[in-house]
N, C-alpha and C positions, 0 to 999 in steps of 0.2 A: 504494500500500500504506500502511496505517496500523496502529497497534497498539491492542489493547483497553485501555481505560483502567484496568480493574480487574485483569486477569490478565497483561497484556503480550503476549499472543499476537498474531501477525500476522493481520490481517483485511483483507478487501476489502469494499467497499460496493457494494450493488446496490439497484435500485428494484423493489419488488414490482409485477408487472403487475396483480395483483388489488386491492391497497390503495393503490398509488401512494406508499407510504412507503418510506423508506430502511431497509435491513436489513443487519446485519453478517453476513458469511459467513466461515467458516474460509478462510484464504488459498489453500490448496492443494485441488485436487479430492480427493474421497474415494470409495472403493468403496461406502460406505454412504450417499453423498449422494443427495438427492432434489430438488435445485434446479438448474435449467439456466439458464445465461446466454445471452441471445440477442444477435445483432449489433445495433449501434446503441446510442446513449447518450442519456440525458436532457440537458437544457440545462446541467447541472452536471458532466457527464462521467461519471456513474455508468451502468453497464450495467443493462439490464432483466433481471429474474429471474422465472422461472416455477417455482412449486412443482409437482412432478409427483406427483399423488395417486393416479393409476391404476397399480396394481401391474403390469399387463401392459405398459403403455407404459414404465414405469420399467425393468422387466426387459429389454425390447427395447433401450432406450437403453444400458443397461449392457452388453448383449451386443455392441452396435455400437461400444463403446469411447468413448461420449460422456463429456465431462468434466462431472461432477456435483459439486455443492458441498453442504456442510452448514451450516445456520444456526449462527452462533457462539453463539446463545442456547442451543442444544442441547449444546454442548461446554464452554462457559465455566464454570469452577468457582464463579464469583461471579455467575452469571446472575440470581439472586434479587434482587440489589441493583438491577438495571436494570428490573425489572418494575414497571409502574404499579400503584398501589393504587386499586382502584375499589370 
């Protein structure tokens, strides 16, 4: 566990399966979450994460009681500070 540098909230880190980049997640699962962690870790000890974009799959996972997480970028009050300027 670590803390967000801008708001102090507890976060966990995961590696996106689609981009292979680290992403901060809210520490606790959420009923509104759309990110599933899978078993296994990258060489640095971070879990792999998959964003579930299919509504039917997401609804099924929620109905089955899966632990789903929310990107901390979606909930951090200071998220704009961390966005890259392109």
